C-alpha positions as CSV (number, residue, x, y, z in Angstrom):
1,M,12.5,-9.7,3.7
2,D,13.8,-6.1,3.2
3,S,12.1,-3.3,1.2
4,K,14.3,-3.9,-1.9
5,E,13.1,-7.5,-2.0
6,L,9.5,-6.4,-1.6
7,F,10.0,-3.8,-4.3
8,L,11.3,-6.5,-6.7
9,Y,8.5,-8.9,-5.8
10,C,6.0,-6.2,-6.7
11,L,7.7,-5.4,-9.9
12,A,7.7,-9.0,-10.9
13,K,3.9,-9.0,-11.2
14,P,2.7,-8.9,-14.9
15,G,2.4,-5.4,-16.1
16,A,3.8,-3.8,-12.9
17,M,5.8,-0.6,-13.2
18,E,7.3,1.9,-10.8
19,D,6.4,5.6,-10.7
20,Y,7.1,8.6,-8.6
21,P,4.1,10.9,-8.8
22,F,4.5,12.0,-5.1
23,G,8.2,12.8,-5.4
24,P,11.4,10.7,-4.9
25,D,10.5,9.5,-1.3
26,V,7.5,7.4,-2.3
27,I,7.8,4.5,-4.8
28,V,4.4,3.9,-6.4
29,I,3.9,0.5,-8.1
30,K,1.1,0.3,-10.6
31,V,-0.5,-2.1,-13.0
32,A,-1.7,-0.1,-16.0
33,S,-2.5,3.2,-14.4
34,K,-3.8,1.9,-11.1
35,I,-1.7,1.8,-7.9
36,F,-1.5,-1.5,-6.0
37,A,1.5,-0.7,-3.7
38,L,3.4,2.2,-2.3
39,L,6.8,2.0,-0.6
40,S,8.0,4.8,1.7
41,R,10.0,5.4,4.8
42,R,8.5,7.0,7.9
43,N,9.9,7.3,11.5
44,G,13.0,5.4,10.5
45,L,11.0,2.3,9.2
46,D,10.0,1.2,5.8
47,N,6.3,1.2,5.1
48,L,4.3,-0.7,2.4
49,S,0.8,0.4,1.6
50,L,-1.5,-2.0,-0.2
51,K,-5.0,-2.1,-1.5
52,C,-7.1,-4.5,0.6
53,D,-10.6,-5.9,0.8
54,P,-12.3,-4.1,3.7
55,G,-13.3,-7.3,5.5
56,Y,-9.9,-8.9,5.1
57,S,-8.3,-5.6,6.2
58,E,-10.0,-5.9,9.6
59,I,-8.8,-9.4,10.1
60,V,-5.1,-8.7,9.3
61,R,-5.2,-5.5,11.4
62,Q,-6.4,-7.6,14.4
63,Q,-3.6,-10.2,13.8
64,Y,-0.7,-7.7,13.5
65,A,-0.2,-4.5,15.4
66,S,2.1,-3.3,12.6
67,I,-0.7,-3.3,10.0
68,T,-2.8,-0.1,10.2
69,P,-5.4,1.6,8.0
70,G,-3.8,3.1,5.0
71,Y,-1.5,6.1,5.7
72,H,-2.8,9.1,3.7
73,L,-5.0,6.7,1.8
74,N,-8.7,5.6,1.9
75,K,-8.7,3.8,5.3
76,R,-11.5,1.4,4.2
77,H,-9.7,0.1,1.1
78,W,-6.0,0.4,2.0
79,I,-3.7,-0.9,4.7
80,T,-0.1,0.2,5.6
81,L,2.4,-2.4,6.9
82,V,5.2,-1.1,9.0
83,L,8.1,-3.3,8.0
84,D,9.5,-3.9,11.5
85,G,10.0,-7.7,11.2
86,S,6.8,-8.6,13.0
87,I,4.9,-9.7,9.9
88,P,6.0,-13.0,8.4
89,E,7.4,-12.9,4.8
90,G,4.7,-15.2,3.5
91,E,1.9,-13.0,4.9
92,I,3.5,-9.9,3.3
93,K,3.7,-11.6,-0.1
94,S,0.1,-12.8,0.3
95,L,-1.1,-9.3,1.0
96,I,0.9,-8.0,-2.1
97,D,-0.7,-10.7,-4.2
98,H,-4.2,-9.8,-2.8
99,S,-3.6,-6.1,-3.6
100,Y,-2.4,-6.8,-7.1
101,D,-5.3,-9.2,-7.8
102,L,-7.9,-6.6,-6.6
103,V,-6.4,-3.9,-8.9
104,Y,-5.9,-6.2,-11.8
105,K,-9.5,-7.5,-11.7
106,S,-10.7,-3.9,-11.7
107,L,-9.0,-3.1,-15.0
108,P,-11.1,-3.1,-18.2
109,K,-11.4,-6.5,-19.7
110,R,-9.5,-5.5,-22.8
111,M,-6.5,-4.5,-20.6
112,R,-6.6,-7.8,-18.7
113,S,-6.7,-10.1,-21.7
114,G,-5.1,-7.8,-24.3
115,S,-1.7,-6.7,-25.1
116,R,0.3,-5.3,-22.2
117,G,1.6,-2.7,-24.6
118,D,-1.7,-0.9,-24.0
119,W,-0.6,-0.2,-20.4
């Protein structure tokens, strides 16, 4: 799965939108005003940073050497995946889903059940 497919997978989430608050080199994907994914390129490889439950973060970092604490993010609540082909597509999608769910659940109730036009 390449970075474009991951980008489109993220954008297919309800209410997801892209933004570039850090410049053109980092694609930020938000639901409402909250970030759940960041796509960037570093050292010639695509990177995907995702929000992650701290306990789950430890588990996936032990399973995959290419998953590290969040690059330039809160290391307790974010992970960065180096997209070098070593993480199965299903695992990446599952981590995207997990990140989106964490952020979506943190939105005010009126935004979760209300009109997406408020986002």
